[in-house]
N, C-alpha and C positions, 0 to 999 in steps of 0.2 A: 461431403464438406465437412462431415462430422470428423473423420478420422482425421483428416489435414488440420481443424484446430486443435484435434485433442493433441495430437504431437506438437504443434506449434506454443501450447500452451504449460506445457511437461518440459519443452526443452527451453522457452524463455522465462517462463514466468511461474514455477515452481509451483504447478498445479498439474498433477497428475491424476489417473484413474487406477495404476496398477501403484501398490508403494513398495518400493526396495525398501530392504533392510527393516530392521527391527526396531520401531518408534520407543521411547523412553517412555513416554504418557500422550494418551491422547484425549481428544473431545468427539465428541458426534452429536448430531442432531441437539436435542433439550439441554445435552450438558455443557454447551458452546455459550449460553447466555444463563446458567447456574453460577452465581459467585461464587460458592462454594468450590464448585468442581474446576472453575477457573483458578481460584486460588491456590488449589490443589497443583495446578498446569504451573503457573507462575513459580511458585514455590520452586520445584522443580527444576525449571527453567535460570532462574536465579542464582542458585547451584552451581548450576553449568557455568555460566559466563561471571561468576565469583562477584554479584553485585550487593551491592548494599541491602538493597530492600526493594521489594516487589515492585515500586513503581519503576526502576528502570527495566526489569523484564518486562512490563506493561508496555513503557514505551518504545522497547526492541522489538517485542510481540505486531504494535503497529507497523512499524517501520514494514515486516515481512508481509503484513496485510496489505499495505501498499502494492504488492505485486499482484494481487487480485484484483483491488480496484485497476491497476495498470490490463491487465490482462481484458479487463471489460471495455477499456476506451480502445483499446488492440482491434478486440474481434467487432464492436460496433462498426469503427472504421473500413478495418479492412475487408472482415466478410459479410457487412451487414447482414449482422446475425449476434443476438444475445446470448450466451450459454445460461443454463440454468445454476446461478449461485446461490442459489435460496440457503437458509441454513439446515435447511432438511436435508438439503444434497451434500451437505458438508462435511468433511471430516479434518481434522486441524492433530497435526502429529509433533513429537518433540523430538529431532533427529539429532543424535551425536554423531559427526563427521568428524575426520581429520583434520585437528587443529582449530575447530569450532562446529559450533552450535546451530544448529539451523531450526525453523519451524516451515512445515511442509503443508500446503493442502492439497486433499484428496477429495474430487467429485465422486458421487456414487452412481449418477449417471450424465452420459454426455448428451444431454440433447439440448439444440438451439431452437431459437425462434426468429426466423427471417426476416429483415425489414421487407415494407413496402415497395413496389418501384416507384411509386409516384412519392416527386421530391418530398411535397407537402406532406404527405401521409408518412413519409418516412421522419419528417422533424417533429411529429405526435410521436411516434412508436420509441425514438429515440428518446424524449424527455419522460417517457413513461418506463422505462427500461431503467433509465439513470434513477428516476424516483424511486421505483422498487426496488434496487440495490441498495441505496444509501440511505433509505429510512426503513428496509423491509431485513436488509443483512448486515451492514455496516452499523447502523446506529444502536439496533439493540445489543453488538459484539462490543462496542466503546463503552456503552453505559453500564455492561457486564465486567468490562476490565477496570473500569473506575472504581466501580464496587469494590472489586475483588482487590485492585490495590492498591485505594487511596487516594490515586492520582488521579486530577480535575479533569471531566472529559474535555474541556476546551485543549489539554496537551496532548492527548490522545488525537484527537483530530489533527492537531496542529503537525502531525509526522506527515500526516499522506501528502500536502502539497509536494514535499522534498522527495517523497516515492514515485510521485509523478513528473517530478521535472527531470528527477534521472531516465525516468520512461521517455518524458521529450525528448529528453538528450539523443539517446538510442535510438528512437527515431528517425531523427533528422540525420543523423550519421548511418542508418540503415537505409534509408530511401532519399538520398539528397536528388537524385536523377531525377525523382516521381513527382513532379508539379502537381499534377491533378491530386495525388496519395494525399500531398504534405496539406494541400487545402482542405483537401477533407476532415485533417487530423485538427487543423486550426480550428476550420467551422463545429465541429462535435466538441472539441474543447470549451470551446464558448459558449457553449448548451450546459456543461458544467458547472463553469464560473457565475453564469448570469443569467441560466434559465431555470436554475433547482433556488426555492426560495427555502428561507433558513429553519423552516418549522418541519422539511424533511429532514434537518440531522438535529434536531432537537436543542437547536441556539439560537442566539436572537442575531446573528448572521452567519452567511454562506463560510464555512472554514475553508473552503477550495478556491475562494477568492482572494487570494493576494498578490503582490509586487513581490517579485522574482528578483533579489541584489546581486550582484555580480562583483565578483574581486578578483586583482591579477591571481595568477599561480605561482605557489610561492619557488618553485623549481623549474617551471618551462614559461617563461615571460610572454608570449608568443598566445598563452591559451589563459579564457577565463574561467573561474569558479563561481556554483552559485551558492549562495551562504544558505544553509538550512532555515526553513521558515520559524522554526522551533530546535532548543535544547533537547537532543535525544538521550538526554543525561548517561553519557560514555563516562564520565567524570567519575560518577557512583561506582562503577566497579573495579577492581583492586587493580593496582598497578597502572590504571589508564589515565588520562587527563583530557582536557576539553578538545573535539574535534579542531582543524583548522580553521574550518568552514562555520562553527556555532557560532549563532547571532548573539552571546553572551558578550564575546571578545570584540576589543577594539581596536583599532589601530596598533598602539603600542604594545597589545599583548599579542598580536599575532606576529610582529616584528620579533618578539624574543620566544616564538611558539618553538616547541620541541616536540616532535610524535612518539 
C-alpha cells in the first residue's frame, strides 16, 4: 500500500520522496518554523513571482500547502491511512519551473498509520489524525508564515478552504460513479469542518468551516465557479490584477473583469 500511496501523492498532490530538479532554496526540520529562515525563503519566492512584499509570497505558499491538506483528506478517505506529515518528516522546496514557480513538498519517510476496521473506532482515529495534522503541522507553519511575512494568520488559514474546494471538485469529477466512496469523502469532510475545535487552529473559530459561494463561469454559462474564501493577493504581483473569483469583487467589477 505504501508504494501506491507514494505514487499517488507525487502524481496528484505535489508530495514526493525523491526530488526532481535543484531547488532555489529549501526548508527542512526546525527551519520550517524558524521565522528568519522562513523570511529568507519567502524573500526568494517574492522575487521569483514579482510580488510587492512578503505577504503575497506567504499567501501563495499557503495555497501550495493546501496540496498537503488535500493529500491527507485523500489518503484518509480512499486508503483508510494517515501518512506521516509531521514537520520533522517534511522538507519544503522552492522550484523554478518553465513559466512558473512552485513549492514542492518532500517526505523523508513514507510510513502510514492504518485506520481501525471498526467504524466507531475509525471515527475516533480520524479525529485524532486530523487534530494531529492541523495542530502540530499546519498551525506552527501558519504562525511562522505570519511572523515572517506580517500577514495576519487568519488570512493564511483562509487560503486552505479554497485549496480544499478545488480538491473536492477534482474528487467528484474523478469518482463520480463511486457513490460509496463519495459518501465517505463527505462524511470525513464533515469531521474536518465540524469535529475540530477552534483551539486546534489557535483561532476563535474553525477556519475550515466556511460556506462556499458559487458564480456563473464567464466563458461557459453551463458551468459554475467557486468564489475564493479570501483574497490570494494576486493583485500584488507585477502586471497582475484581482482574480475573477476574488471575494473582493462585486458584480460590477466582475462584469468589467479582464484577465
